[in-house]
N, CA, C and O atoms as a Maestro MAE file, in Angstrom:
{
 s_m_m2io_version
 :::
 2.0.0
}

f_m_ct {
 s_m_title
 :::
 protein
 m_atom[328] {
  # First column is atom index #
  i_m_mmod_type
  r_m_x_coord
  r_m_y_coord
  r_m_z_coord
  i_m_residue_number
  s_m_chain_name
  s_m_pdb_residue_name
  s_m_pdb_atom_name
  i_m_atomic_number
  :::
  1 25 4.987 -29.246 3.839 1 A "UNK " " N  " 7
  2 3 6.074 -28.296 3.892 1 A "UNK " " CA " 6
  3 2 5.568 -26.869 3.752 1 A "UNK " " C  " 6
  4 15 6.076 -25.947 4.391 1 A "UNK " " O  " 8
  5 25 4.571 -26.706 2.915 2 A "UNK " " N  " 7
  6 3 4.030 -25.367 2.717 2 A "UNK " " CA " 6
  7 2 3.396 -24.832 4.009 2 A "UNK " " C  " 6
  8 15 3.596 -23.669 4.360 2 A "UNK " " O  " 8
  9 25 2.643 -25.665 4.705 3 A "UNK " " N  " 7
  10 3 2.009 -25.249 5.953 3 A "UNK " " CA " 6
  11 2 3.065 -24.964 7.008 3 A "UNK " " C  " 6
  12 15 2.955 -23.979 7.739 3 A "UNK " " O  " 8
  13 25 4.085 -25.807 7.101 4 A "UNK " " N  " 7
  14 3 5.155 -25.581 8.069 4 A "UNK " " CA " 6
  15 2 5.864 -24.260 7.789 4 A "UNK " " C  " 6
  16 15 6.156 -23.506 8.717 4 A "UNK " " O  " 8
  17 25 6.140 -23.974 6.529 5 A "UNK " " N  " 7
  18 3 6.828 -22.732 6.168 5 A "UNK " " CA " 6
  19 2 6.006 -21.517 6.595 5 A "UNK " " C  " 6
  20 15 6.564 -20.520 7.052 5 A "UNK " " O  " 8
  21 25 4.700 -21.596 6.450 6 A "UNK " " N  " 7
  22 3 3.851 -20.480 6.851 6 A "UNK " " CA " 6
  23 2 3.800 -20.347 8.369 6 A "UNK " " C  " 6
  24 15 3.828 -19.234 8.893 6 A "UNK " " O  " 8
  25 25 3.726 -21.465 9.075 7 A "UNK " " N  " 7
  26 3 3.715 -21.422 10.542 7 A "UNK " " CA " 6
  27 2 5.052 -20.948 11.083 7 A "UNK " " C  " 6
  28 15 5.099 -20.313 12.136 7 A "UNK " " O  " 8
  29 25 6.133 -21.242 10.387 8 A "UNK " " N  " 7
  30 3 7.467 -20.849 10.836 8 A "UNK " " CA " 6
  31 2 7.646 -19.328 10.854 8 A "UNK " " C  " 6
  32 15 8.556 -18.818 11.508 8 A "UNK " " O  " 8
  33 25 6.787 -18.608 10.142 9 A "UNK " " N  " 7
  34 3 6.863 -17.147 10.162 9 A "UNK " " CA " 6
  35 2 6.702 -16.595 11.578 9 A "UNK " " C  " 6
  36 15 7.261 -15.551 11.910 9 A "UNK " " O  " 8
  37 25 5.938 -17.298 12.403 10 A "UNK " " N  " 7
  38 3 5.655 -16.822 13.753 10 A "UNK " " CA " 6
  39 2 6.809 -17.070 14.726 10 A "UNK " " C  " 6
  40 15 6.844 -16.457 15.794 10 A "UNK " " O  " 8
  41 25 7.731 -17.931 14.392 11 A "UNK " " N  " 7
  42 3 8.790 -18.318 15.336 11 A "UNK " " CA " 6
  43 2 9.619 -17.116 15.788 11 A "UNK " " C  " 6
  44 15 9.885 -16.965 16.980 11 A "UNK " " O  " 8
  45 25 10.023 -16.275 14.867 12 A "UNK " " N  " 7
  46 3 10.833 -15.103 15.232 12 A "UNK " " CA " 6
  47 2 10.048 -14.147 16.128 12 A "UNK " " C  " 6
  48 15 10.593 -13.594 17.083 12 A "UNK " " O  " 8
  49 25 8.768 -13.957 15.815 13 A "UNK " " N  " 7
  50 3 7.946 -13.055 16.626 13 A "UNK " " CA " 6
  51 2 7.735 -13.614 18.026 13 A "UNK " " C  " 6
  52 15 7.801 -12.874 19.007 13 A "UNK " " O  " 8
  53 25 7.485 -14.895 18.122 14 A "UNK " " N  " 7
  54 3 7.302 -15.526 19.432 14 A "UNK " " CA " 6
  55 2 8.594 -15.450 20.235 14 A "UNK " " C  " 6
  56 15 8.563 -15.223 21.444 14 A "UNK " " O  " 8
  57 25 9.711 -15.636 19.576 15 A "UNK " " N  " 7
  58 3 11.002 -15.534 20.247 15 A "UNK " " CA " 6
  59 2 11.276 -14.141 20.774 15 A "UNK " " C  " 6
  60 15 11.886 -13.979 21.831 15 A "UNK " " O  " 8
  61 25 10.827 -13.139 20.042 16 A "UNK " " N  " 7
  62 3 11.079 -11.757 20.454 16 A "UNK " " CA " 6
  63 2 10.148 -11.295 21.569 16 A "UNK " " C  " 6
  64 15 10.570 -10.577 22.475 16 A "UNK " " O  " 8
  65 25 8.881 -11.706 21.505 17 A "UNK " " N  " 7
  66 3 7.888 -11.178 22.441 17 A "UNK " " CA " 6
  67 2 7.408 -12.190 23.480 17 A "UNK " " C  " 6
  68 15 6.761 -11.800 24.451 17 A "UNK " " O  " 8
  69 25 7.704 -13.464 23.304 18 A "UNK " " N  " 7
  70 3 7.334 -14.472 24.294 18 A "UNK " " CA " 6
  71 2 5.846 -14.783 24.344 18 A "UNK " " C  " 6
  72 15 5.150 -14.702 23.332 18 A "UNK " " O  " 8
  73 25 5.369 -15.138 25.526 19 A "UNK " " N  " 7
  74 3 4.002 -15.597 25.723 19 A "UNK " " CA " 6
  75 2 2.973 -14.547 25.334 19 A "UNK " " C  " 6
  76 15 1.851 -14.887 24.958 19 A "UNK " " O  " 8
  77 25 3.340 -13.286 25.419 20 A "UNK " " N  " 7
  78 3 2.422 -12.214 25.039 20 A "UNK " " CA " 6
  79 2 2.003 -12.346 23.572 20 A "UNK " " C  " 6
  80 15 0.875 -12.012 23.212 20 A "UNK " " O  " 8
  81 25 2.920 -12.836 22.725 21 A "UNK " " N  " 7
  82 3 2.614 -13.057 21.313 21 A "UNK " " CA " 6
  83 2 1.565 -14.137 21.159 21 A "UNK " " C  " 6
  84 15 0.598 -13.962 20.417 21 A "UNK " " O  " 8
  85 25 1.743 -15.242 21.845 22 A "UNK " " N  " 7
  86 3 0.797 -16.348 21.736 22 A "UNK " " CA " 6
  87 2 -0.592 -15.926 22.206 22 A "UNK " " C  " 6
  88 15 -1.598 -16.259 21.579 22 A "UNK " " O  " 8
  89 25 -0.636 -15.199 23.302 23 A "UNK " " N  " 7
  90 3 -1.929 -14.747 23.820 23 A "UNK " " CA " 6
  91 2 -2.592 -13.786 22.836 23 A "UNK " " C  " 6
  92 15 -3.807 -13.838 22.646 23 A "UNK " " O  " 8
  93 25 -1.818 -12.921 22.217 24 A "UNK " " N  " 7
  94 3 -2.384 -11.972 21.254 24 A "UNK " " CA " 6
  95 2 -2.933 -12.703 20.025 24 A "UNK " " C  " 6
  96 15 -3.989 -12.334 19.512 24 A "UNK " " O  " 8
  97 25 -2.236 -13.723 19.555 25 A "UNK " " N  " 7
  98 3 -2.708 -14.508 18.408 25 A "UNK " " CA " 6
  99 2 -4.027 -15.202 18.759 25 A "UNK " " C  " 6
  100 15 -4.957 -15.214 17.952 25 A "UNK " " O  " 8
  101 25 -4.106 -15.773 19.950 26 A "UNK " " N  " 7
  102 3 -5.350 -16.418 20.375 26 A "UNK " " CA " 6
  103 2 -6.479 -15.394 20.529 26 A "UNK " " C  " 6
  104 15 -7.638 -15.702 20.253 26 A "UNK " " O  " 8
  105 25 -6.147 -14.199 20.961 27 A "UNK " " N  " 7
  106 3 -7.126 -13.114 21.042 27 A "UNK " " CA " 6
  107 2 -7.643 -12.765 19.644 27 A "UNK " " C  " 6
  108 15 -8.849 -12.615 19.452 27 A "UNK " " O  " 8
  109 25 -6.749 -12.636 18.679 28 A "UNK " " N  " 7
  110 3 -7.151 -12.324 17.308 28 A "UNK " " CA " 6
  111 2 -8.034 -13.414 16.712 28 A "UNK " " C  " 6
  112 15 -8.905 -13.132 15.889 28 A "UNK " " O  " 8
  113 25 -7.810 -14.648 17.122 29 A "UNK " " N  " 7
  114 3 -8.612 -15.769 16.612 29 A "UNK " " CA " 6
  115 2 -9.910 -15.955 17.382 29 A "UNK " " C  " 6
  116 15 -10.702 -16.835 17.045 29 A "UNK " " O  " 8
  117 25 -10.146 -15.132 18.424 30 A "UNK " " N  " 7
  118 3 -11.393 -15.195 19.160 30 A "UNK " " CA " 6
  119 2 -11.420 -16.159 20.325 30 A "UNK " " C  " 6
  120 15 -12.487 -16.412 20.883 30 A "UNK " " O  " 8
  121 25 -10.271 -16.708 20.711 31 A "UNK " " N  " 7
  122 3 -10.212 -17.650 21.829 31 A "UNK " " CA " 6
  123 2 -10.321 -16.915 23.161 31 A "UNK " " C  " 6
  124 15 -11.025 -17.368 24.063 31 A "UNK " " O  " 8
  125 25 -9.628 -15.785 23.291 32 A "UNK " " N  " 7
  126 3 -9.653 -14.986 24.508 32 A "UNK " " CA " 6
  127 2 -10.314 -13.638 24.232 32 A "UNK " " C  " 6
  128 15 -10.278 -13.143 23.106 32 A "UNK " " O  " 8
  129 25 -10.912 -13.051 25.258 33 A "UNK " " N  " 7
  130 3 -11.532 -11.729 25.127 33 A "UNK " " CA " 6
  131 2 -10.511 -10.609 25.274 33 A "UNK " " C  " 6
  132 15 -10.727 -9.509 24.765 33 A "UNK " " O  " 8
  133 25 -9.414 -10.867 25.955 34 A "UNK " " N  " 7
  134 3 -8.344 -9.882 26.128 34 A "UNK " " CA " 6
  135 2 -7.016 -10.554 25.805 34 A "UNK " " C  " 6
  136 15 -6.933 -11.780 25.737 34 A "UNK " " O  " 8
  137 25 -5.995 -9.758 25.610 35 A "UNK " " N  " 7
  138 3 -4.685 -10.327 25.297 35 A "UNK " " CA " 6
  139 2 -3.623 -9.964 26.325 35 A "UNK " " C  " 6
  140 15 -2.457 -10.317 26.149 35 A "UNK " " O  " 8
  141 25 -3.988 -9.282 27.371 36 A "UNK " " N  " 7
  142 3 -3.020 -8.888 28.396 36 A "UNK " " CA " 6
  143 2 -2.489 -10.091 29.160 36 A "UNK " " C  " 6
  144 15 -3.170 -11.107 29.308 36 A "UNK " " O  " 8
  145 25 -1.284 -9.957 29.632 37 A "UNK " " N  " 7
  146 3 -0.700 -10.985 30.487 37 A "UNK " " CA " 6
  147 2 -0.556 -10.410 31.887 37 A "UNK " " C  " 6
  148 15 -0.544 -9.192 32.066 37 A "UNK " " O  " 8
  149 25 -0.448 -11.274 32.865 38 A "UNK " " N  " 7
  150 3 -0.383 -10.808 34.253 38 A "UNK " " CA " 6
  151 2 0.833 -9.940 34.517 38 A "UNK " " C  " 6
  152 15 0.730 -8.884 35.141 38 A "UNK " " O  " 8
  153 25 1.971 -10.383 34.044 39 A "UNK " " N  " 7
  154 3 3.201 -9.642 34.304 39 A "UNK " " CA " 6
  155 2 3.750 -9.108 32.998 39 A "UNK " " C  " 6
  156 15 4.385 -9.837 32.235 39 A "UNK " " O  " 8
  157 25 3.505 -7.845 32.745 40 A "UNK " " N  " 7
  158 3 4.057 -7.236 31.536 40 A "UNK " " CA " 6
  159 2 5.502 -6.858 31.792 40 A "UNK " " C  " 6
  160 15 5.857 -6.313 32.837 40 A "UNK " " O  " 8
  161 25 6.310 -7.162 30.817 41 A "UNK " " N  " 7
  162 3 7.723 -6.808 30.943 41 A "UNK " " CA " 6
  163 2 7.923 -5.415 30.375 41 A "UNK " " C  " 6
  164 15 7.282 -5.027 29.399 41 A "UNK " " O  " 8
  165 25 8.807 -4.684 30.991 42 A "UNK " " N  " 7
  166 3 9.056 -3.332 30.515 42 A "UNK " " CA " 6
  167 2 9.736 -3.383 29.154 42 A "UNK " " C  " 6
  168 15 10.423 -4.349 28.821 42 A "UNK " " O  " 8
  169 25 9.537 -2.355 28.399 43 A "UNK " " N  " 7
  170 3 10.154 -2.268 27.083 43 A "UNK " " CA " 6
  171 2 11.663 -2.097 27.247 43 A "UNK " " C  " 6
  172 15 12.118 -1.289 28.057 43 A "UNK " " O  " 8
  173 25 12.422 -2.852 26.482 44 A "UNK " " N  " 7
  174 3 13.876 -2.810 26.588 44 A "UNK " " CA " 6
  175 2 14.469 -2.174 25.337 44 A "UNK " " C  " 6
  176 15 13.946 -2.338 24.235 44 A "UNK " " O  " 8
  177 25 15.556 -1.456 25.521 45 A "UNK " " N  " 7
  178 3 16.251 -0.896 24.371 45 A "UNK " " CA " 6
  179 2 17.062 -2.003 23.703 45 A "UNK " " C  " 6
  180 15 17.301 -3.054 24.299 45 A "UNK " " O  " 8
  181 25 17.476 -1.763 22.481 46 A "UNK " " N  " 7
  182 3 18.274 -2.747 21.756 46 A "UNK " " CA " 6
  183 2 19.572 -3.036 22.505 46 A "UNK " " C  " 6
  184 15 20.014 -4.184 22.542 46 A "UNK " " O  " 8
  185 25 20.183 -2.025 23.096 47 A "UNK " " N  " 7
  186 3 21.429 -2.211 23.848 47 A "UNK " " CA " 6
  187 2 21.197 -3.101 25.067 47 A "UNK " " C  " 6
  188 15 22.040 -3.939 25.384 47 A "UNK " " O  " 8
  189 25 20.061 -2.930 25.757 48 A "UNK " " N  " 7
  190 3 19.743 -3.760 26.918 48 A "UNK " " CA " 6
  191 2 19.514 -5.210 26.517 48 A "UNK " " C  " 6
  192 15 19.901 -6.132 27.235 48 A "UNK " " O  " 8
  193 25 18.886 -5.400 25.373 49 A "UNK " " N  " 7
  194 3 18.641 -6.763 24.886 49 A "UNK " " CA " 6
  195 2 19.962 -7.456 24.601 49 A "UNK " " C  " 6
  196 15 20.159 -8.608 24.989 49 A "UNK " " O  " 8
  197 25 20.864 -6.763 23.930 50 A "UNK " " N  " 7
  198 3 22.173 -7.345 23.628 50 A "UNK " " CA " 6
  199 2 22.954 -7.612 24.906 50 A "UNK " " C  " 6
  200 15 23.624 -8.638 25.027 50 A "UNK " " O  " 8
  201 25 22.871 -6.697 25.852 51 A "UNK " " N  " 7
  202 3 23.583 -6.869 27.120 51 A "UNK " " CA " 6
  203 2 23.018 -8.038 27.923 51 A "UNK " " C  " 6
  204 15 23.749 -8.691 28.668 51 A "UNK " " O  " 8
  205 25 21.723 -8.303 27.773 52 A "UNK " " N  " 7
  206 3 21.081 -9.393 28.512 52 A "UNK " " CA " 6
  207 2 21.273 -10.739 27.829 52 A "UNK " " C  " 6
  208 15 20.809 -11.759 28.338 52 A "UNK " " O  " 8
  209 25 21.938 -10.758 26.706 53 A "UNK " " N  " 7
  210 3 22.180 -12.034 26.031 53 A "UNK " " CA " 6
  211 2 21.251 -12.294 24.867 53 A "UNK " " C  " 6
  212 15 21.262 -13.391 24.307 53 A "UNK " " O  " 8
  213 25 20.458 -11.327 24.492 54 A "UNK " " N  " 7
  214 3 19.616 -11.436 23.305 54 A "UNK " " CA " 6
  215 2 18.481 -12.420 23.430 54 A "UNK " " C  " 6
  216 15 17.333 -12.007 23.597 54 A "UNK " " O  " 8
  217 25 18.755 -13.705 23.356 55 A "UNK " " N  " 7
  218 3 17.709 -14.720 23.301 55 A "UNK " " CA " 6
  219 2 16.868 -14.773 24.567 55 A "UNK " " C  " 6
  220 15 15.674 -15.064 24.506 55 A "UNK " " O  " 8
  221 25 17.474 -14.496 25.705 56 A "UNK " " N  " 7
  222 3 16.724 -14.600 26.958 56 A "UNK " " CA " 6
  223 2 15.885 -13.351 27.238 56 A "UNK " " C  " 6
  224 15 14.984 -13.382 28.077 56 A "UNK " " O  " 8
  225 25 16.177 -12.269 26.546 57 A "UNK " " N  " 7
  226 3 15.444 -11.026 26.763 57 A "UNK " " CA " 6
  227 2 14.180 -11.013 25.914 57 A "UNK " " C  " 6
  228 15 14.159 -11.584 24.824 57 A "UNK " " O  " 8
  229 25 13.140 -10.377 26.399 58 A "UNK " " N  " 7
  230 3 11.880 -10.289 25.681 58 A "UNK " " CA " 6
  231 2 11.488 -8.822 25.531 58 A "UNK " " C  " 6
  232 15 11.645 -8.020 26.451 58 A "UNK " " O  " 8
  233 25 10.977 -8.498 24.356 59 A "UNK " " N  " 7
  234 3 10.463 -7.163 24.105 59 A "UNK " " CA " 6
  235 2 9.007 -7.098 24.542 59 A "UNK " " C  " 6
  236 15 8.343 -8.128 24.662 59 A "UNK " " O  " 8
  237 25 8.519 -5.910 24.775 60 A "UNK " " N  " 7
  238 3 7.098 -5.734 25.036 60 A "UNK " " CA " 6
  239 2 6.382 -5.642 23.692 60 A "UNK " " C  " 6
  240 15 6.869 -4.990 22.769 60 A "UNK " " O  " 8
  241 25 5.248 -6.284 23.586 61 A "UNK " " N  " 7
  242 3 4.480 -6.284 22.342 61 A "UNK " " CA " 6
  243 2 3.883 -4.898 22.125 61 A "UNK " " C  " 6
  244 15 2.945 -4.504 22.817 61 A "UNK " " O  " 8
  245 25 4.426 -4.166 21.167 62 A "UNK " " N  " 7
  246 3 3.975 -2.804 20.900 62 A "UNK " " CA " 6
  247 2 3.042 -2.792 19.686 62 A "UNK " " C  " 6
  248 15 2.713 -3.846 19.142 62 A "UNK " " O  " 8
  249 25 2.624 -1.612 19.270 63 A "UNK " " N  " 7
  250 3 1.674 -1.498 18.155 63 A "UNK " " CA " 6
  251 2 2.266 -2.030 16.848 63 A "UNK " " C  " 6
  252 15 1.543 -2.605 16.034 63 A "UNK " " O  " 8
  253 25 3.554 -1.849 16.641 64 A "UNK " " N  " 7
  254 3 4.192 -2.377 15.433 64 A "UNK " " CA " 6
  255 2 4.187 -3.902 15.451 64 A "UNK " " C  " 6
  256 15 3.880 -4.535 14.441 64 A "UNK " " O  " 8
  257 25 4.524 -4.487 16.587 65 A "UNK " " N  " 7
  258 3 4.499 -5.942 16.717 65 A "UNK " " CA " 6
  259 2 3.108 -6.505 16.505 65 A "UNK " " C  " 6
  260 15 2.949 -7.548 15.871 65 A "UNK " " O  " 8
  261 25 2.094 -5.819 17.034 66 A "UNK " " N  " 7
  262 3 0.706 -6.263 16.854 66 A "UNK " " CA " 6
  263 2 0.303 -6.201 15.384 66 A "UNK " " C  " 6
  264 15 -0.368 -7.102 14.881 66 A "UNK " " O  " 8
  265 25 0.709 -5.145 14.704 67 A "UNK " " N  " 7
  266 3 0.385 -5.012 13.282 67 A "UNK " " CA " 6
  267 2 1.032 -6.139 12.476 67 A "UNK " " C  " 6
  268 15 0.393 -6.728 11.604 67 A "UNK " " O  " 8
  269 25 2.284 -6.434 12.766 68 A "UNK " " N  " 7
  270 3 2.982 -7.521 12.074 68 A "UNK " " CA " 6
  271 2 2.261 -8.853 12.313 68 A "UNK " " C  " 6
  272 15 2.072 -9.637 11.383 68 A "UNK " " O  " 8
  273 25 1.863 -9.099 13.558 69 A "UNK " " N  " 7
  274 3 1.155 -10.341 13.871 69 A "UNK " " CA " 6
  275 2 -0.191 -10.421 13.155 69 A "UNK " " C  " 6
  276 15 -0.569 -11.488 12.670 69 A "UNK " " O  " 8
  277 25 -0.915 -9.309 13.083 70 A "UNK " " N  " 7
  278 3 -2.197 -9.313 12.358 70 A "UNK " " CA " 6
  279 2 -1.984 -9.629 10.883 70 A "UNK " " C  " 6
  280 15 -2.738 -10.407 10.298 70 A "UNK " " O  " 8
  281 25 -0.962 -9.030 10.281 71 A "UNK " " N  " 7
  282 3 -0.676 -9.282 8.865 71 A "UNK " " CA " 6
  283 2 -0.254 -10.729 8.640 71 A "UNK " " C  " 6
  284 15 -0.672 -11.358 7.667 71 A "UNK " " O  " 8
  285 25 0.573 -11.256 9.538 72 A "UNK " " N  " 7
  286 3 1.012 -12.645 9.402 72 A "UNK " " CA " 6
  287 2 -0.167 -13.600 9.572 72 A "UNK " " C  " 6
  288 15 -0.274 -14.589 8.847 72 A "UNK " " O  " 8
  289 25 -1.042 -13.311 10.517 73 A "UNK " " N  " 7
  290 3 -2.199 -14.158 10.743 73 A "UNK " " CA " 6
  291 2 -3.134 -14.137 9.529 73 A "UNK " " C  " 6
  292 15 -3.670 -15.177 9.144 73 A "UNK " " O  " 8
  293 25 -3.330 -12.976 8.934 74 A "UNK " " N  " 7
  294 3 -4.142 -12.890 7.715 74 A "UNK " " CA " 6
  295 2 -3.526 -13.726 6.594 74 A "UNK " " C  " 6
  296 15 -4.246 -14.339 5.806 74 A "UNK " " O  " 8
  297 25 -2.214 -13.749 6.525 75 A "UNK " " N  " 7
  298 3 -1.519 -14.496 5.479 75 A "UNK " " CA " 6
  299 2 -1.690 -16.005 5.646 75 A "UNK " " C  " 6
  300 15 -1.862 -16.721 4.660 75 A "UNK " " O  " 8
  301 25 -1.644 -16.491 6.885 76 A "UNK " " N  " 7
  302 3 -1.724 -17.949 7.112 76 A "UNK " " CA " 6
  303 2 -3.144 -18.422 7.412 76 A "UNK " " C  " 6
  304 15 -3.369 -19.625 7.549 76 A "UNK " " O  " 8
  305 25 -4.105 -17.506 7.516 77 A "UNK " " N  " 7
  306 3 -5.469 -17.867 7.902 77 A "UNK " " CA " 6
  307 2 -6.081 -18.997 7.057 77 A "UNK " " C  " 6
  308 15 -6.773 -19.842 7.626 77 A "UNK " " O  " 8
  309 25 -5.867 -19.061 5.747 78 A "UNK " " N  " 7
  310 3 -6.451 -20.166 4.984 78 A "UNK " " CA " 6
  311 2 -5.976 -21.565 5.417 78 A "UNK " " C  " 6
  312 15 -6.643 -22.560 5.134 78 A "UNK " " O  " 8
  313 25 -4.839 -21.637 6.092 79 A "UNK " " N  " 7
  314 3 -4.297 -22.914 6.498 79 A "UNK " " CA " 6
  315 2 -4.622 -23.263 7.959 79 A "UNK " " C  " 6
  316 15 -4.256 -24.338 8.434 79 A "UNK " " O  " 8
  317 25 -5.296 -22.375 8.657 80 A "UNK " " N  " 7
  318 3 -5.626 -22.616 10.061 80 A "UNK " " CA " 6
  319 2 -7.012 -23.235 10.174 80 A "UNK " " C  " 6
  320 15 -7.910 -22.953 9.381 80 A "UNK " " O  " 8
  321 25 -7.156 -24.077 11.172 81 A "UNK " " N  " 7
  322 3 -8.465 -24.666 11.481 81 A "UNK " " CA " 6
  323 2 -8.798 -24.358 12.917 81 A "UNK " " C  " 6
  324 15 -7.924 -24.399 13.783 81 A "UNK " " O  " 8
  325 25 -10.044 -24.050 13.180 82 A "UNK " " N  " 7
  326 3 -10.474 -23.750 14.551 82 A "UNK " " CA " 6
  327 2 -11.244 -24.913 15.131 82 A "UNK " " C  " 6
  328 15 -11.688 -24.849 16.278 82 A "UNK " " O  " 8
  :::
 }
 m_bond[327] {
  # First column is bond index #
  i_m_from
  i_m_to
  i_m_order
  :::
  1 1 2 1
  2 2 3 1
  3 3 4 2
  4 3 5 1
  5 5 6 1
  6 6 7 1
  7 7 8 2
  8 7 9 1
  9 9 10 1
  10 10 11 1
  11 11 12 2
  12 11 13 1
  13 13 14 1
  14 14 15 1
  15 15 16 2
  16 15 17 1
  17 17 18 1
  18 18 19 1
  19 19 20 2
  20 19 21 1
  21 21 22 1
  22 22 23 1
  23 23 24 2
  24 23 25 1
  25 25 26 1
  26 26 27 1
  27 27 28 2
  28 27 29 1
  29 29 30 1
  30 30 31 1
  31 31 32 2
  32 31 33 1
  33 33 34 1
  34 34 35 1
  35 35 36 2
  36 35 37 1
  37 37 38 1
  38 38 39 1
  39 39 40 2
  40 39 41 1
  41 41 42 1
  42 42 43 1
  43 43 44 2
  44 43 45 1
  45 45 46 1
  46 46 47 1
  47 47 48 2
  48 47 49 1
  49 49 50 1
  50 50 51 1
  51 51 52 2
  52 51 53 1
  53 53 54 1
  54 54 55 1
  55 55 56 2
  56 55 57 1
  57 57 58 1
  58 58 59 1
  59 59 60 2
  60 59 61 1
  61 61 62 1
  62 62 63 1
  63 63 64 2
  64 63 65 1
  65 65 66 1
  66 66 67 1
  67 67 68 2
  68 67 69 1
  69 69 70 1
  70 70 71 1
  71 71 72 2
  72 71 73 1
  73 73 74 1
  74 74 75 1
  75 75 76 2
  76 75 77 1
  77 77 78 1
  78 78 79 1
  79 79 80 2
  80 79 81 1
  81 81 82 1
  82 82 83 1
  83 83 84 2
  84 83 85 1
  85 85 86 1
  86 86 87 1
  87 87 88 2
  88 87 89 1
  89 89 90 1
  90 90 91 1
  91 91 92 2
  92 91 93 1
  93 93 94 1
  94 94 95 1
  95 95 96 2
  96 95 97 1
  97 97 98 1
  98 98 99 1
  99 99 100 2
  100 99 101 1
  101 101 102 1
  102 102 103 1
  103 103 104 2
  104 103 105 1
  105 105 106 1
  106 106 107 1
  107 107 108 2
  108 107 109 1
  109 109 110 1
  110 110 111 1
  111 111 112 2
  112 111 113 1
  113 113 114 1
  114 114 115 1
  115 115 116 2
  116 115 117 1
  117 117 118 1
  118 118 119 1
  119 119 120 2
  120 119 121 1
  121 121 122 1
  122 122 123 1
  123 123 124 2
  124 123 125 1
  125 125 126 1
  126 126 127 1
  127 127 128 2
  128 127 129 1
  129 129 130 1
  130 130 131 1
  131 131 132 2
  132 131 133 1
  133 133 134 1
  134 134 135 1
  135 135 136 2
  136 135 137 1
  137 137 138 1
  138 138 139 1
  139 139 140 2
  140 139 141 1
  141 141 142 1
  142 142 143 1
  143 143 144 2
  144 143 145 1
  145 145 146 1
  146 146 147 1
  147 147 148 2
  148 147 149 1
  149 149 150 1
  150 150 151 1
  151 151 152 2
  152 151 153 1
  153 153 154 1
  154 154 155 1
  155 155 156 2
  156 155 157 1
  157 157 158 1
  158 158 159 1
  159 159 160 2
  160 159 161 1
  161 161 162 1
  162 162 163 1
  163 163 164 2
  164 163 165 1
  165 165 166 1
  166 166 167 1
  167 167 168 2
  168 167 169 1
  169 169 170 1
  170 170 171 1
  171 171 172 2
  172 171 173 1
  173 173 174 1
  174 174 175 1
  175 175 176 2
  176 175 177 1
  177 177 178 1
  178 178 179 1
  179 179 180 2
  180 179 181 1
  181 181 182 1
  182 182 183 1
  183 183 184 2
  184 183 185 1
  185 185 186 1
  186 186 187 1
  187 187 188 2
  188 187 189 1
  189 189 190 1
  190 190 191 1
  191 191 192 2
  192 191 193 1
  193 193 194 1
  194 194 195 1
  195 195 196 2
  196 195 197 1
  197 197 198 1
  198 198 199 1
  199 199 200 2
  200 199 201 1
  201 201 202 1
  202 202 203 1
  203 203 204 2
  204 203 205 1
  205 205 206 1
  206 206 207 1
  207 207 208 2
  208 207 209 1
  209 209 210 1
  210 210 211 1
  211 211 212 2
  212 211 213 1
  213 213 214 1
  214 214 215 1
  215 215 216 2
  216 215 217 1
  217 217 218 1
  218 218 219 1
  219 219 220 2
  220 219 221 1
  221 221 222 1
  222 222 223 1
  223 223 224 2
  224 223 225 1
  225 225 226 1
  226 226 227 1
  227 227 228 2
  228 227 229 1
  229 229 230 1
  230 230 231 1
  231 231 232 2
  232 231 233 1
  233 233 234 1
  234 234 235 1
  235 235 236 2
  236 235 237 1
  237 237 238 1
  238 238 239 1
  239 239 240 2
  240 239 241 1
  241 241 242 1
  242 242 243 1
  243 243 244 2
  244 243 245 1
  245 245 246 1
  246 246 247 1
  247 247 248 2
  248 247 249 1
  249 249 250 1
  250 250 251 1
  251 251 252 2
  252 251 253 1
  253 253 254 1
  254 254 255 1
  255 255 256 2
  256 255 257 1
  257 257 258 1
  258 258 259 1
  259 259 260 2
  260 259 261 1
  261 261 262 1
  262 262 263 1
  263 263 264 2
  264 263 265 1
  265 265 266 1
  266 266 267 1
  267 267 268 2
  268 267 269 1
  269 269 270 1
  270 270 271 1
  271 271 272 2
  272 271 273 1
  273 273 274 1
  274 274 275 1
  275 275 276 2
  276 275 277 1
  277 277 278 1
  278 278 279 1
  279 279 280 2
  280 279 281 1
  281 281 282 1
  282 282 283 1
  283 283 284 2
  284 283 285 1
  285 285 286 1
  286 286 287 1
  287 287 288 2
  288 287 289 1
  289 289 290 1
  290 290 291 1
  291 291 292 2
  292 291 293 1
  293 293 294 1
  294 294 295 1
  295 295 296 2
  296 295 297 1
  297 297 298 1
  298 298 299 1
  299 299 300 2
  300 299 301 1
  301 301 302 1
  302 302 303 1
  303 303 304 2
  304 303 305 1
  305 305 306 1
  306 306 307 1
  307 307 308 2
  308 307 309 1
  309 309 310 1
  310 310 311 1
  311 311 312 2
  312 311 313 1
  313 313 314 1
  314 314 315 1
  315 315 316 2
  316 315 317 1
  317 317 318 1
  318 318 319 1
  319 319 320 2
  320 319 321 1
  321 321 322 1
  322 322 323 1
  323 323 324 2
  324 323 325 1
  325 325 326 1
  326 326 327 1
  327 327 328 2
  :::
 }
}
């Protein structure tokens, strides 16, 4: 349960940023040399996200999102295996 609770921290971030989040996490862990995706989605305003239905809309991974992911990864790192 403890490991699941720590992994669940990433669910909201993955939901907000999509595949770009997963690629960035793998980049931080040394799996990939870059974290870019082929098709970057434009940054959306909060109003556009709500108008698009919220869950189906994706934000662009910005510097704040990257910082949050780095901090979360540092927090769960003792429970990860490579």
